[in-house]
N, C-alpha and C positions, 0 to 999 in steps of 0.2 A: 596778385596784381590784374591779371588780365580781367577778370571778371569785373573788378572796378573799374578799369579802362571801358569795358563793354558797356556796363552800367551808366556811366559818364556820357557815354555817345548817346546812348537811346534816351536818358534825360535832355539831351540836346535836340535830339530828333522831335521829341514831344514838342517842343518849343517852336517847331516851323513845319506844322502841320503842312500848309500851303505847298511848301516847296517839296517835299516829299512826296503828296498827292500826285503833285506833277511830274514825278519822276518817272514813273512807271510801274506795270502792274506788280513787280516784284515787292516795290518799295510799300506801293498802296496795301498790299495784303500784309506786308512787316505793320506796318500802321493799324490796320485791323486788330492783329493780335496784340497791339498794346492795350485795348480797351478790355478790362478783366470781368466780361461777361460769363461767369462762374455759376454755375448750377449747382448747391450744395442738397443734400438729401434732406435738412433742417432748412427749409425754405425761408426761415427766420434769417439765416446769414446772408443771403443771396442781396447784394447789393444793385438794385435796380436802377438807381443813376447810372451804372455802366452801361446799360442797356440804352437808353435815352442819349448818351452821349455816343454811344456808337449811331444811333440811327441818325443825329445830327451830321457824323461824321460820312456815312454814306450818302444823305442827300448833298452834301457838298461836293463828294468825291466822283459823284453820277448824275450829275445836272439833268442831262437829256430824259434818262430815266424818271426822275423824280418831278420833272416838270411837264413831261408829256404824255406820261401812262397814269393810269387810273391806280393811286395810290392810297390804300387803308390802314392803319393802325387798328388791330385785333385783339381784346384783351389787354391793353395796355403796354406792350413789347414786341407781339409779333407783329410780321410784315406783309401784307397782301397786295399784290401789285397785278393788275391786268393790262395788258397789251391788245386792244379789240384788232380783230382781224378783219379783211375788206369782206369774206364770205360768211356770213351770219349760217350757214346752211352747215357748214362745218365745224362738226365736234372739237372743242379746243384741247391744248395738251398743256400737263400741270408738272411745272417745274419746282422741286422742292429743296431745301437745305435747312440748317441750323446756325443759328447764331452763339448758342453757348456752347460752353466747355467744361472738362471735369475739373475739379482742383488738383494742385501738385500734392502728393503724399507728402505729410510733413516730414520733415529730415533727408529729403532726397534731395534739396533747391540745391546743394553743391556738386549734385552728380550731372548738373546739366552743361553741356559746354558752353552755351550762354544761359543768360537768365530766362524763365519761361514765358515771362510776359514784357523782355525787352523788345521782341520784335526785330533782331538782327538779320541784317544781310551779309552774307560774307560766305567766300569759297564757293560761289555759285549755287548758295541755297539760301532760303527764308528759314530761320528758325524760333520755334516757338509753340505754345501751347495752342491748337487749333491751324496750324499749318495743314495738317492733315484731314482731323475730324473738329469741324469742319467748316472753318472759316475760309479756307479754299471754294469751297462749294458755293456759298453765298457770294464772295467777291468774283469767282469765276463766271457766274450766271450775269451778273449786273456787268463785269466787263464786257461780254460777250453781249448783251444787249444795247448796251451803251454806244460799242462801235458799229452795230448795226442800226442804230437810231440816227448817227453821226452821216451813214452813209447813204440814209432813205430807205432803207430798206421798209417795206409794208409786209407783213405777214398776210396770208389769203386765210388762214385759221389761226383762231385768237391763242395767245397764250397767256398762262397765268404762272405767276410765282408767288410761293408760300414759304415764309422763311421764320419758321418757331424759333420759341426762345427758353425751352426746358426739354429738349429731347432726353438730353440726359438723365433726367428723372421721370422718366415716363411720358412726357410731351401732351399731359391731359390739359394744361392751361394753355398752350403751343399751338401745336398742330391740331389739337382736340377741338380747341375754340375756332381755328380755323377753317377747319372742316365743318363744322356748324355754320358759321356765316357762309360757305360756299352750298351748304342745304338751304339755307334761307333766301339764297338768290338763285336756286335752281340750277344751280352748274352741275354739268357732266362732262367728263374727259373720256375720248378715244383711248389715251394711255397716259400714264405718269412716270418721272424717274427722278429718284432720290438718291441718297448715299448709299453707300456699301459695297459697289463694284469698284474696280480698278485694272490697271495694266500690270501686271507683274514681269519683272525683267531677269528672274533667276528662277523659275518653276522648275524644280528638280526634273521633271519628265521631259521638257523642252528648254534645256539650259539656255540655248542658242537664241531662242525666238520669244520675242515679247508675248506676253498669252494675256488676251483682255477678256477678265471675266465681267460677266452682264449677269447680275443675280434675278432670277426669275421669280424667286419666292425667300422667304427667310423661315428660320427656324420657331417655333411656337415658345414660349416662356411661361415658367410657372415655378413658383417658391412653395416648397412646403414648410410650416411649423410643426415640429415635434416636441412635444413636453412631456416629461416624465414625470409624476408626483408619487411622494411616498414618505416614507419616515425619517424625520428629522431629528434634531436635539444636539448634545453636546458631543463633541468628537472624542471625547474619552469613553462613549458608549455608541459606539457606530454600529448602525442597522447591519443586516448581511449584507445586503444589497443597497447600494445607495441610489440616488436619482441619477448622479453623474455617472456611476456606474453602468446604471440599467440603460440610461439614454446612449453613453459611448459604446456599448458593445452593440446597439441597433445601429448607431452609425457605422459601424465598424461592417456589419452585416451589407448595409445598404454599397457601400463605398466599395466591398469586395465581390460584388455582383453588379456589373455594369449591365445597362439593356442590352438586348442583341443585336448585332449588326445587320445590315440588310442595305441594300443600294435602292434609292428612292428615284424615281423619274428624274428631276434635273441633275442627278449626278450621274444618271447614265447618260443622259443627253451629253453631259461635259466628257467624259470619259470617250463615247463614240465619236464625238465630233474631234478629240483630239487624236484619235486612233491614227489616221491616216498620215498623223506626222510623226509618228513615232518609229522607233527601231524594234527589231524582234526582240524576244517575245511578248515585248508589253503592247504591241499591235494587235496580235492574237488576242490577248488576254481582253482587253478592251473590245475588239470588235465582236467578241464571243460571250457578249455579258450572261447570255443566255444558258450559256454553261460553267463560266467562270464566274460568274456572282459573289457567289458565296466566296472563292477562295479571295479574289480581288478586295471584296470587303475586312475579310480577317485582316489580310495584309495591311488595308489601311488603316484600321484600327491599332496597328504598332506603334503608328507614327504619331504624335500629338499634333503634327500640321494637319495629320488629314482624319485623324480619328472621328472629329463632331463631324464629318460628312455622312458618315456610315452608321451612327446610333444617336439614340437620344442621351444626351450626357446628364451626369450626377456629379453636382460640386458642393462639397460641403463647406458654408460659406460662415455661419456664425454659431457661436457655443456662449451661452449666458447661463452662470449658476453662482449661487453662495454670496453672502455678505461678509464673511469673516472667517479667517481661516481655522478656528475652533469650533466652528458650527457646521454641522450637516445640513445641507440645504433641502428642504422640502420640494423643490422644484428645481426643474433643470431644462432648458428651451435650445433648441438648433434650430437652426433654418438651412435647406436643401434645395440649391436652385438647379433646375432641370431647362434643357434647352432641347423642345421634342423635334423630331424630326415628323415631316408631313406624313400623315396617319394615326399619328400617336396624340391622344386626347389627354388632358389633365384626369379624367374618368381612368383612363387604362393605367396612367403613371400611379395615381393613387392605388389603386387595387394590387399593382406589383408592388410596392413598397408598402402595403399593409402586410401583404404576405412574407416579406423578408423580416421585416421587423417583429411579427407575431408575438405583440407582447400587449396586452387588456390594458397595461397600467402606461402606455405612452399613446397619448392623444395624438392623430394628425389633422391637421387643418390646411387651409388655402384659401387664397381669394382667385376668383375665377378671372382668366386673361382671355376673353371671349374673341379678339378681334385677332386674328391669326389669318392672313392672307391666303389666297391660293396661287396657283401657279401660273405665270403669266404666259402667252403665246410665245414661243420662240421659234416658231416658222414663218413667221411676217410681220407685220403690223409695226408696232412700237421698237421690236427686236430688230428688224430690219433700217428700220431708221439709225437708231444707235449704231448698230454695226456700220453702216456708210460712213457715219459721222467718224468713228473709229479709224477706220482705213484712210481717210483723210490726214489724219494727224501721226497714224501708225501702220503705214502701208504693209510692213512685213508682219504685223498682231495677227496669232492665231485666234479666233473671236470664238467665245464660247459660253454657253449658259450655264447657270450653277444656281449651287443654294447658298445664300448668306447664313453662316452659325450662328449669329447675331441678332440682333433685332434695332428696327429702326422707327421713324414716326410714320413709314408708310401704312402702318395698320391702322392709322386714324383715319386714311381714305379709301379704305377698299370699296365701300359702297358707291364712291363717287368718280371711281376710274374703272374702265373693263379692264385694262390690264396695269399692273404694277412692276417697274424695274428698279432698278438698284446699280448706279454705275456715273462714277465721276472719272473724267479721263486722265487722271494721273497716273505716272509711272512709277512704281515703287519694288523694291526689292522686298524680299520676305523678313527679312532682318529688320527693315525699316519699318514695316507695317504693325511690328511689334510695339514701336512707340506710341502709337496710339493709345491713350489713356497711361501712358507710360514716359521715360524720362529720355530727352533729347529729340522730341518731334520737331520733323524739319520735312521740307518739300523742295526739292531741286527746283531751279528757278527756269529750266530747260521744262521740266514736267508739269510746272504750273503754265506755262505757256500754252503747253498742249491740251492741257486741263481746258484753258480756255476756249482754245480752238476745237477741240470735241463739242463744247456747249454751242458754241456760233453754229458751227455745221448742224447740230440737233434742230435749232431753231429755224434755219432756213429749210432744211430738208423735211423736218416735222411740219412746219407751217404751211408746206403747199395744198 
């Protein structure tokens, strides 16, 4: 009954867009969630009408942004917005986020406390798909810009906003085309900030202090396709080694032999920055990584929440073979996804995996992923601006540089900005962060309001 009433409420709200849009930031975000801007791997399933409807909503909801700033729709569905600065000699800053969201896993709809696209505001929260990833990023930037325009703020440095429409399926048609358009215009940025970092409320090392994680780089992305071929035929006369058995044995060797652990630069910087705030013995271990780095890396690898920080990870994600229960297949295929630590390359991964597989009957192939961002400056520049913005909203926060273990649209802009950062100013618990791409995604209203304030401060401070 509760879900029925919630759905009915959402339906009524959809019919009263103007009143909801005028109510406040939380309600405006809630309405944004109701647009099903879903990216499907099979692009033929995407309903692009939802993106056009979402654009219309944004234009109506943020009239100053869309009337006073330079707005361009790129490749049909992505948005490029330029706020000219008063000093053309200053290099601009780029703010990015994405409008699309991932689908709901079939069969999990009833596991949500509120329907995923109802955009419900309740219990001090905004519920729904995109409340964390990443409509809050789009809306927070627009909320901040709209309020600054209303106050008559004029940036000295030009500010640019780029909102892609297909980040969840590689970003090539969204951020990729936005980047192409910026190159055509000859734009270059002092620094940029995308999604990917946040403020955590329950970091196990500092449970009593919020920790603001500003990601200064991200892991590389690589998927290997392994194909075993061999003798097939009727299941009554099976071969000694089937293609499924051969490939399964290879996958077992891969999974049982993970990449070695190591502490890379951004992770070392994170640990060293946290060290003064820790009790012993952690303070000693993090302060002396030259001596303890191997031990710290091994300990971090034992926890799933920190393992990704200290090794190139291996994930068996797909396995396909066979057409009928009584036919031995001649072909079996599997896909293995890797997230690469800085310093590892597709070539080193392929060499390592080829050695583990050690089977000439299994072919290994991959598509090159060339766009891997470098490590941004975390001693000043944009990092200093973001840090100061964080302190305005979270004065008690410990601010650390870090490594994003996932991937973002940032890679499409690596030749356009001197430094790339990943941070939106929301405060989340580690368990809440797990709802990204999962079930019961939500953001606290107070957290979202702080996200807007951090964005405002980044614009004010960065535009000097």
